[in-house]
C-alpha positions in Angstrom: -21.9 -17.1 9.8 -19.3 -18.1 7.2 -22.2 -16.4 5.1 -22.4 -13.5 7.0 -18.5 -12.9 6.8 -18.4 -13.0 3.4 -21.3 -10.3 3.0 -19.6 -8.5 5.8 -16.0 -8.6 3.5 -17.9 -8.2 0.8 -19.0 -4.7 1.5 -15.9 -4.1 3.1 -14.1 -4.4 -0.5 -17.1 -2.6 -2.1 -16.6 0.7 -0.2 -12.9 0.1 -0.4 -13.7 0.2 -3.8 -16.3 3.5 -4.2 -14.1 5.0 -1.8 -11.5 4.9 -4.3 -13.6 6.7 -7.3 -14.6 9.2 -4.5 -10.7 10.7 -4.4 -11.0 10.1 -7.8 -13.3 12.3 -8.1 -11.3 15.2 -5.3 -8.3 14.8 -7.0 -9.9 15.9 -10.3 -11.2 18.8 -8.5 -8.0 19.9 -7.4 -7.5 18.5 -3.9 -4.2 17.8 -2.7 -3.8 14.2 -1.9 -2.3 14.6 1.1 -4.9 16.5 2.4 -7.7 13.7 0.8 -5.7 10.9 2.2 -5.8 12.5 6.1 -9.7 13.4 5.9 -9.5 9.8 5.1 -7.9 8.5 7.7 -8.8 11.1 10.3 -12.6 10.0 10.0 -11.6 6.8 10.2 -9.5 7.5 13.7 -13.4 8.8 14.9 -15.2 5.6 14.0 -11.6 3.2 16.1 -12.2 5.2 18.7 -15.7 4.7 18.9 -15.4 1.3 18.6 -12.7 1.0 21.8 -14.4 3.2 23.9 -17.9 0.9 23.6 -16.0 -2.1 23.7 -12.9 -1.0 25.9 -12.2 -4.0 27.6 -9.1 -6.4 27.2 -8.0 -3.8 24.7 -4.2 -4.9 25.4 -3.1 -0.9 25.3 -0.4 -1.6 28.4 1.3 -4.2 25.9 4.3 -2.2 24.6 4.4 -5.0 21.6 0.9 -3.6 20.5 2.0 -0.5 20.6 5.0 -0.8 18.5 3.4 -3.6 15.4 -0.1 -1.0 15.4 2.6 1.7 15.2 4.0 0.1 11.7 0.7 -1.0 10.7 -0.5 2.4 11.4 2.7 3.6 9.2 1.9 1.4 7.2 -1.8 2.4 6.1 -0.6 6.5 5.9 1.6 5.4 2.9 -0.9 3.6 1.3 -3.7 6.3 1.1 -1.1 8.5 0.2 0.1 6.2 -2.8 -2.5 4.9 -3.9 -4.7 8.6 -4.3 -1.0 9.6 -6.3 -1.4 6.8 -8.4 -5.3 8.2 -9.0 -3.8 11.5 -9.4 -1.2 10.3 -12.4 -2.9 7.3 -13.3 -6.5 6.5 -13.0 -8.6 4.1 -10.4 -8.6 1.2 -12.5 -4.9 0.7 -12.8 -4.7 2.2 -8.9 -6.8 -0.1 -7.1 -5.4 -3.5 -9.4 -1.8 -2.3 -8.5 -3.0 -2.0 -4.9 -4.3 -5.9 -4.5 -1.2 -6.5 -5.4 -0.3 -6.3 -2.3 -0.1 -10.4 -0.9 2.7 -10.4 -3.6 4.9 -8.1 -1.5 4.2 -10.1 1.9 4.9 -13.2 -0.1 8.7 -11.6 -1.0 9.7 -10.0 2.5 8.1 -13.5 3.6 10.8 -14.8 1.8 13.1 -12.3 2.7 12.5 -12.8 6.2 12.2 -17.1 6.2 8.8 -16.8 7.4 7.9 -18.5 4.0 9.7 -21.1 2.1 9.2 -20.5 -1.6 9.0 -22.8 -4.2 8.9 -23.1 -7.9 4.1 -22.6 -8.1 5.4 -19.5 -5.7 7.4 -18.2 -7.9 6.0 -18.5 -11.4 2.5 -16.9 -9.8 4.8 -13.8 -9.2 5.8 -13.9 -12.2 2.7 -14.0 -13.8 1.8 -11.1 -11.4 4.5 -8.9 -13.3 3.3 -10.0 -16.6 -0.3 -8.8 -15.8 1.3 -5.8 -14.6 3.2 -4.6 -18.0 0.0 -5.5 -19.7 -2.3 -3.6 -17.1 0.3 -0.9 -17.2 1.2 -1.0 -20.6 5.5 -0.6 -19.7 6.3 -1.6 -23.1 4.5 1.6 -24.7 4.0 3.4 -21.2 3.6 7.0 -22.8 1.3 5.8 -25.1 -0.9 4.5 -22.4 -1.9 7.8 -20.9 -0.3 6.8 -17.8 3.2 7.7 -16.1 5.5 6.2 -14.5 4.7 7.7 -11.4 1.4 6.6 -11.6 2.5 3.1 -11.9 5.4 3.5 -9.4 3.0 5.2 -6.4 0.1 1.9 -7.4 3.2 -0.7 -6.1 4.2 1.8 -3.8 0.3 2.0 -2.1 0.3 -1.5 -2.6 3.8 -2.6 -0.4 2.4 -0.2 1.8 -0.6 -2.0 2.5 1.7 -5.3 3.2 3.2 -3.1 5.7 -0.2 -2.6 7.0 -1.3 -6.7 7.1 1.8 -7.2 8.9 1.4 -4.6 11.7 -2.1 -6.2 12.4 -1.6 -9.5 12.3 2.1 -9.7 14.8 0.1 -7.0 16.8 -3.7 -9.2 17.2 -2.6 -11.7 19.5 -1.9 -8.4 22.1 -5.0 -6.7 22.5 -8.3 -5.9 20.6 -8.4 -5.0 17.1 -10.3 -2.0 18.0 -7.5 -0.5 20.2 -5.0 -1.8 16.9 -7.1 0.1 14.9 -7.1 3.1 17.1 -3.2 3.3 17.1 -2.9 2.5 14.3 -5.1 6.0 13.0 -3.6 7.9 15.5 -0.6 7.7 14.3 -1.6 8.0 10.5 -3.6 11.0 11.2 0.0 12.4 12.9 2.3 11.4 9.8 0.0 12.9 7.1 -0.9 15.9 9.2 2.4 16.9 8.7 2.6 17.1 4.8 -0.6 18.2 4.6 -1.5 21.9 3.4 -2.7 23.3 6.6 -5.0 26.4 5.0 -6.5 23.5 2.2 -7.2 21.2 4.8 -9.5 24.2 6.7 -10.9 24.8 3.5 -12.9 21.5 4.0 -14.6 22.5 5.9 -16.7 24.7 4.3 -16.1 23.4 0.9 -18.9 22.1 -1.3 -17.0 19.3 -1.2 -17.3 18.6 2.3 -20.4 15.7 1.9 -18.0 13.8 -0.4 -14.5 14.0 2.0 -17.3 12.6 5.0 -18.5 9.7 2.5 -14.7 8.8 1.7 -13.7 8.9 5.5 -16.5 7.0 6.0 -16.7 3.9 3.0 -12.8 3.9 2.9 -11.7 3.8 6.4 -14.1 3.7 9.0 -17.2 1.7 8.6 -14.8 -0.6 5.7 -12.4 -1.2 8.4 -14.8 -2.1 10.8 -16.5 -4.0 8.9 -13.7 -6.4 7.2 -11.7 -6.5 10.8 -15.4 -8.3 12.2 -15.5 -10.5 9.0 -12.7 -11.6 8.7 -12.7 -13.3 11.8 -15.1 -16.3 11.0 -14.5 -15.9 7.3 -11.7 -19.0 5.5 -8.6 -17.1 4.1 -9.7 -18.4 0.6 -13.0 -17.0 0.6 -11.8 -13.5 2.0 -9.3 -14.0 -0.9 -11.2 -14.2 -3.4 -14.4 -11.8 -1.9 -11.9 -9.5 -1.8 -11.4 -9.2 -5.7 -14.5 -6.9 -5.5 -12.6 -3.8 -4.4 -11.0 -3.2 -8.0 -13.5 -4.7 -9.7 -15.6 -2.0 -7.9 -12.9 0.9 -8.6 -13.1 0.1 -12.1 -16.5 -0.3 -12.8 -16.8 3.7 -10.8 -13.9 4.9 -13.2 -15.4 3.6 -16.4 -19.1 5.0 -15.0 -18.6 8.2 -13.6 -15.1 9.0 -14.7 -15.4 8.3 -17.8 -11.7 6.2 -18.0 -11.3 3.0 -19.8 -9.5 0.0 -20.3 -8.0 -1.5 -23.7 -8.2 -5.1 -24.1 -4.3 -6.0 -23.3 -5.3 -4.2 -20.1 -8.1 -5.7 -19.2 -6.1 -9.1 -19.7 -3.4 -7.8 -17.3 -6.4 -7.3 -14.8 -7.4 -10.4 -14.9 -4.5 -12.5 -15.0 -3.1 -10.4 -11.3 -6.4 -10.7 -10.2 -7.0 -14.4 -10.7 -3.3 -15.3 -10.2 -3.4 -12.7 -6.3 -6.3 -14.5 -5.2 -4.5 -17.9 -5.9 -1.6 -17.1 -4.0 -3.8 -15.7 -1.1 -6.1 -19.0 -0.8 -3.3 -21.0 -1.1 -1.4 -19.1 1.9 -3.7 -20.5 5.3 
């Protein structure tokens, strides 16, 4: 069971990594980040509703707490999708994916503030190492010469913060209902939230656009199939193992960006990426 769970989580992370690359292609083609985010979330909603229809027992949809925390999760994932694609647009796939992988650091900081987690010297050291990694990865010390922008870096960090909100929302909604019910509510909130800033004319034009298959692939890999695989896999996987396997996402995104989008990272940036990935994974492993 543990081996199968690891495989499911790895496949989900691989799908997320590929979806970042697909989003990069769509953004390079001139599609608005809000439109790209909306279609990713809308197709994810269709998958979640289908799963809920197939397994509707004990959904928990009559629970007010499930609805509240699912809405929080939905707003979190809406912010995550949007800021992630903005970070890709103003930076690159590798940096955006790695910055988003910093989400557990934000979870720790919020947990410290709410006194849900006890701060220790080791945890503060890990957070400091992640900050050093971010500086090296993004070349904040020479941002004008790095090819990135402060907007790209800032939105990448906001994507991680938004994902932390999703983690909290999903965690507190989970005891009150089924994962498919939580995802259905969350993705409904996401679709509504992202429809408001979306260019409706451009969104409608997707249906007849040559890039329609890419939008469908983005939605399936980035939200529909991936979330289903992850939720099923995480049930039977140890937190330590799940954290290490999740490293597949930023690594896949980086390789996709280099191979398909002609992106590149310098040696110092690769060192920064390594520091972030290893430190965040160690943080996640230590938090059981």
